[in-house]
C-alpha positions in Angstrom: 35.6 72.5 21.8 33.9 70.7 24.6 30.9 70.5 22.7 32.8 68.8 19.7 34.2 66.1 22.3 30.9 65.5 23.7 29.4 64.6 20.2 32.3 62.6 19.1 32.0 60.6 22.4 28.2 60.2 21.9 28.5 59.0 18.3 31.2 56.5 19.5 29.2 55.1 22.3 26.2 54.7 20.0 28.3 52.8 17.4 29.4 50.5 20.1 26.0 50.3 21.5 24.7 49.3 17.9 27.5 47.0 17.4 26.5 44.9 20.6 22.9 45.1 19.8 23.5 43.5 16.4 25.2 40.4 18.0 21.9 39.8 19.9 19.4 40.3 17.2 18.7 37.0 15.5 18.5 37.1 11.5 18.3 34.2 9.1 21.0 34.0 6.4 19.3 32.5 3.3 20.9 30.6 0.2 22.2 33.4 -2.2 20.1 32.9 -5.8 23.3 32.4 -7.3 24.3 29.2 -5.2 25.4 26.2 -7.7 23.0 23.3 -8.1 22.8 20.4 -10.5 19.3 20.7 -12.3 17.8 17.3 -12.7 15.6 17.7 -15.6 13.9 14.2 -15.7 12.5 14.4 -12.3 12.2 18.3 -12.3 14.3 18.7 -9.1 17.8 20.3 -8.3 20.6 18.8 -6.5 23.1 20.6 -3.8 26.6 19.6 -5.2 27.5 18.1 -1.9 24.7 15.7 -2.6 25.4 14.5 -5.9 27.0 11.3 -5.2 24.2 9.8 -3.1 21.3 11.6 -5.5 20.9 8.6 -8.0 20.3 11.1 -10.6 19.6 10.6 -14.2 21.9 11.6 -17.1 19.5 14.6 -18.3 21.3 17.0 -16.0 22.8 20.5 -16.2 24.6 22.8 -13.8 22.7 26.0 -12.9 21.9 28.4 -10.2 19.4 28.3 -7.4 17.3 31.0 -8.9 17.0 29.1 -12.3 15.9 25.9 -10.4 13.4 28.3 -8.6 12.1 29.7 -11.7 11.6 26.2 -13.2 9.7 25.5 -10.1 11.9 22.5 -9.5 11.8 21.2 -6.0 14.6 19.8 -3.7 15.8 16.4 -5.0 16.1 14.7 -1.5 16.5 15.4 2.1 20.1 16.0 1.6 19.4 18.9 -0.7 16.9 20.3 1.7 19.4 20.2 4.6 22.1 21.8 2.3 20.0 24.8 1.4 18.6 25.3 4.8 18.6 28.8 6.3 21.4 29.5 8.8 20.5 31.0 12.1 22.9 33.9 12.9 22.9 37.1 14.7 22.5 40.4 12.3 26.1 41.3 12.7 27.0 37.8 11.5 24.4 37.7 8.7 25.5 41.1 7.4 29.1 39.9 7.4 28.4 36.9 5.2 26.0 38.8 3.1 28.9 41.2 2.0 31.2 38.3 1.6 33.8 38.9 4.5 32.8 35.5 6.1 32.2 32.4 3.9 28.7 30.7 4.1 28.2 26.9 3.7 26.8 27.9 0.1 30.1 29.1 -0.9 32.0 25.9 -1.5 
């Protein structure tokens, strides 16, 4: 009986230790492949939706995903789009919560 309590206590302490360590370890959260973009086919670039109004885009547009823009080898349309799709610097814990969808990222909008 005493041995089981010791094992359970060790597991709890280990879990708490891992959680605390995950708050310290840095990790970049990158934009998901399915992040929404506007494909600007004339200039072969992609535009972040939040940057569309200032982008001075042509009429040859299509809504798509970041993965599609990368497959087409399209570049970011401007500095606003580059900034919008810049990785976020988080802790391992926060990055994990964002990747499983418990916390929203800036690309979820």
